[in-house]
N, C-alpha and C positions, 0 to 999 in steps of 0.2 A: 519566520524561522531560520535557525543559523544553519549555512551552508557550511559543509564540509570543503575545509581549505589542504593544500599542500601541507602547511605545516602540521596538519593534524594526522597527518599518513605516516606510517611506520615502516622503515624497508622490510621486506621480506623474512630475513633472519631474525631481527629482531621482534617482530610480531609474533614471531612462529614461537619464542622464547614465553610468551605471556598469553599465548593463544587460548589455553584452556579456560583460566580462572576469565578474560575478556568473553568469549562465548557465553557463559554461566551470566554474566552481566547484560549481556545483550538478550539472551531469551528471556529473562526478567524482564528487563524492557518491553520485549514484545508481548510478553503474556496479555496485558491489560489493553493492548492495542490491537487484539485479534477480536475482530466482530462478526459473530458467525448470523447472517441473514437468513434463516432457513436453514434447511437440509444442504443445498447445493453452492450457496454463493458466501465465500469468506472476503472480507476486506481487514489487510495488515495494513495498519495508521503508520506511516512512517516517520521517524523524525532524525534528528542529528546522529545521534549512538546507533539506529540502525543501519544508514547509510554508510556511515564510518566504516561499521561492521561489514558491510558488502565490498566497500572500496576495498577494505583490507584483505577480504577472502579473495578477491580478483587479482590485485598485486601478488598475495602468496603463490596461490595457483596456476598463474600464468608465469611469475616470475619475473615480473615487471621492474625493471629498472631505469628505462628511458623515459624521461621527463614527459615527453610528447605523451606516452602512452597512459601515464599516470593522470596527465593532464585530461586525456580524453575519459577516463573513469570517473575522474571528479566532476566534468561536464555531463556525463550521462547520469551518473546516480543523483547528482544533485537537482537535476530535471525533476526528477519525482517529490522531492520535497516540497510542502506547500509554500505559496509567498505569505504575507503579512495578511492574515486573516484567513488564511487557506490550510486546509488539511488536507494533505498528500496521502493516496493509499495505492496500495496492492491490490486487485480485486483478482480473486482464483474462484472459479465455476469449478469444483470439484465432483465430478463423474467418476466413480469407480466402475460403472459398468462398461466397458469399452465397447461392445456392439452398440449403446444405447449413445455414447457421447455423441458420436458424430450427428446423428439425427437431432439431439437435443439442441446441440451447438448451431444447427441449420433453424429448426423451430424458435429459437430463442432472438433471433435477429432483433434488433432493434429494446433489448432488454437494456441499455445504458440509460435512454431515455427516461426508463420507468424508475430510477435506481433514486434515492434521496436520503439528505439527512434531514432529520425531525427536531426544529430549534424549539425552545422553551415557550415561544410566543405560539406554535403551533404552525409555523411556514415551515414546507418544506422545499430544502435547497438542492438541486439538480446538480450533478457532478459535471466537469468537463471531462474531456477524455481525447485521446490521440486517433483522431480518424484513420490513422494506419492501422490501427490494432485491430479494426473491425473490416473483415471481408466482404466479397461482392455476395456470397453465399453462405458465409456461416461466422460467427463470434470467434475471436480468442478466447481461450479458456485463462489465458491470465491478459489482464490489462491494467493501466494505471491511470487512477481518477485523483481530480483535485475536486475538495467542496469548498466553494467562497461562501462561506459562513459570514463574513465580515467581524470576524474575532467573536462571534457569539456560539457559546458552548452548546454542542448538540446534546440533545437528551436522547437520540436514538435514531436509527437508521432501519430502512426499509427498502423493498422493492413492489411495486405496486403494477407489475407484468399481469397480463391475462392469461395467466397460465398457473392453475394453482400448485403448480410444482416449485415454484419460484415466487412467486405472491406471499411475502412473510414482512413482518415487522421487529424489530429487536429494539427492546429499552436501555440504554447504558445502564451499567452498575457504578457505584460511587468511584469504586477503584476507575474504571475505565472513565470516566467524567473527570477525575483527577489528573489522570495521564493527559489525556486531550487539553486540558486546562494548562498543564505545561508545556505543552507545544504550541498551544497558540498564544503564549505570554514571551 
């Protein structure tokens, strides 16, 4: 997948002038890349456009002008994109109930090991993740995952964790598959 380069990033003043229109384009790009696996797990698959938007937003809100600072944002966000044959995503565990959030994040330790991409041939591909996002006693509610599909297009995503609250499988729509196909090529 194409990484965001320095020449792709506008200064914050120029960006702010066209921000509203660009934001609408990125929201449209995110729509088919947002996958809900059950009630609590959302996978947002990232691509060049979504990462460029995130970097531009950081440049704008932090008023970044130093090249070293912009280079740091490029490095940080590009790390989230999949490499050749991979799909990178942000996983969000969305628990509205504040009282139950801590208990669930503790109970769901090991959840990452039970996530999978379902390929057309029936294989389940487990993701790679940053071990720093998993604490000793609880799961982080936001994590960054990469599914190495070998360039094969997934037909679905799921979680086989032994807890009925998060055990689910989702079949991709044609529009979602088309978006992922573009990201893999």
